[in-house]
N, C-alpha and C positions, 0 to 999 in steps of 0.2 A: 357531205361530211359537217359541213360550217355550220348548216342551219339546224343539226341534227345537237352537237356540243351546241349552241347554242340555248335549244331547248333546254338541254341536259343543267349545263349553266346556269340554269334560273333558280333549279334545283340543290343547286350545287349543296347548299348547306344543311340539308336532309339528308345529304347521303355519306357517310362518312369514308373513309380518307379518295373523297374523290378526284383529287388533283392524281392522286397514284394510281387509282385505275385509270381516265382517260389522257396519260399521259402519250402511251401509245397512237391514241387513236389524233391529238392532236397535230400528231408530228405529218400527219397523212395532208393536213394543212397547207404542208413549206408548200414552195415554188418550185424549190431543187428536188424536191422527194417523191419518185416512183412511185407512182396510189399502188401500193399491194396491200392485198390483206393476211396479212400472215395467222396464225391460229391464237399468239396473243393480242390480237387486235379484235378478231372474236369473237373471244372470251370476254374481254372486255366492254364490247356494244351489249352484248346478252347479259351481262352482268348489271349493266346500267340500265336495259331493260327490265329487267325483275325485279331489279329498285323500286323504278317507277312506279310498276304494274301492280303494287302485291303492298300487305301492311307491314310496318305500320304509315308506311306512307299513303298509300289510299285508304281516306277515312270513311263512317259513316256519316250520314247527314242527320245532324238537331237541328229541326225545324221550328227550336224553339230562338236559337241563334240566325245574323246574318247569313247571307251569301257573297261569294263575290265573284263575279263571270267573269271572264275577260274571253274578247274576241279579235278574232283576225282574218284579214280577206283579201285575194288578189289574184289580179282577171287573170291570168296566165296561169294559177296553179289548183286555190282550191278558198274551203272555209276550214276554220280553227277556229275552238273554244274548247274552256276548259275550267270548269267550274268548283271555287275552293271555296274551304267555309276555315274561320279561326276559331280555334276552342282553346283551351289554357288546360295544357297538359307538363304536373308536375309541378307545377305552380308558374310555369311561363306559357305567352302565349304563343302557338302554333299555329302556322294558316296549312291546311293539308290540302289533299286534292280527293274529290270525290268523285267526277271522272273528267273524261276528255274523249269528247269527238271531234271525225275531219268528217271530209267526202272530198269530190273532184268535182269541180265545178260544170254545170250541162253548156253542152254546144251554146243555145239563145242568154244563160245567163255570162260566158263568158262574153259578148258582146257591151255588155255596159261596163259604166265609168268607175273606179277607184272606188267614187263616195257611193252609187247606189250600189255597188258590190258589198261593201260593205253594211251596208244598209238589210242588205237580204242578209246578210251574215249576221246579223241582229235576231232577225223576226224567225230564221232558219234556228238560231239554239236558243229560241223563247219555247218555239216548239218543242224542240229535242227535247228540255228539260223542264217543260212545265211540270211537269210532277211533282219537280223541287221546288220550282220558284212561284207556283200560284199563293196568289194569296201569301208569300215572304216578301222579304225587307230585302235588297239587295244593289250592291253599284256594279253596275256595267263599266270596263276595263277598253276606252277602245286606245288606237293611235290614231285615228283618224278627225285630225281637228272641224273638218265640214259638214262631221253626221249631225251636231248638232240643226245646224240651219238645215239643216234638207231636210230634215223632221218635221220641223214647226213652221215650212213655208207653205202654203198653198198647191196642192196634187198637181200634175201637170200629167199624170197620165193614171190609169186605171191601179198598173201595178204600185204604183207610189202611195196610191190612196189605200188601197188593202195593207200594206204596211204601216201605213201609219194608224191605222183601225186598229190590227194586229196589238201592236206595240202600245198603243194607249191603254190597252186593258191591264198594263203592270202600270200605268206613268203612275197613282200616287204612292207607290212603295220601291221606282227605280230611281236610283242615281246614275247619271252617267259622268265617266270621269275621264279626261284627257290621259294618258297615258303616251312618254314618247317612244317614238318604235324601237329606241337602244334598250330600251330598259322590259320594254313589250315585247322578249324572245320566247317567252311562252308557247301564249296563242300563234307567235309567228311561227314556230315548229309546225306546230301542226297543219298550219293552212300552208306552208311553202312542203310538205310530205302528205297528202291528206290519203286517207283507204279510199281504195277503186268504189265505184258506184256501182254496186252489187248489190244483192238479196240479203248476204249474208252480215253486211255492216249496218247497225243498227242505226248511224245515222242519216241513211241514204235513204228517200223519200219519197216521195208521188209530187205532183204536180204545185211546191211550193203555196206561190199566189192561190189556185182554183180551189183550195179546199180553206180558203178566210173567206165569209162573205160581208157586202159589203150592205150597212144599212146605210141611209143617206141623210136622212136624219141625223147623224152623229158626225158630217161632217165639217160641220160649222163649231163645232163646240172646242177642239180646240184642245191641243194636248197638255195636259201636268204632268208635266216631270220635268225632273230638279237637275240641272245640271253644273256641274264645278271645273 
């Protein structure tokens, strides 16, 4: 519940009467309260879900504007990403959500370290959102401070080499920005409650690294990614 509320709170400014709607859900986070799902709490849960997955909160992409991609991964949970875009609405800048994606980690992926898993998350998100991001300018937000160094060092295994080459495709248009974990709760909530790895989940895929060809002539070209 805390993960769900953390995710919702990230978007609270876009949901009218957010505090009133979620007050009964926040009570479930109290240590001294029996966890009980009442009709009021279930209705609040469904109301928030509806607000976050329908217009006007969800918006259509404008391919003339830059995108914001929020990613997060956890070795014991899954991968999550949210694609946003900032537009001018009624004379005011407003950042809306284009889509959310998440999936569970496969058994082989769950054995990777935290930084490698975050790199996997970036490659997965780029592949799944390729339609939006190909040729577009975008910023990637991550709470993993070591992702920068991992992507720029010489690859020590085939997986990392493939990931570096896959990311290099977006290098000139992609900026990666560190965002502190406590304010990175939108992507954190998605990876904390990932969708199951089933065919009905569009964010689940075949073997991720197997589909990325290796071009050995590109190994020493280096990555042209902008970091902040």
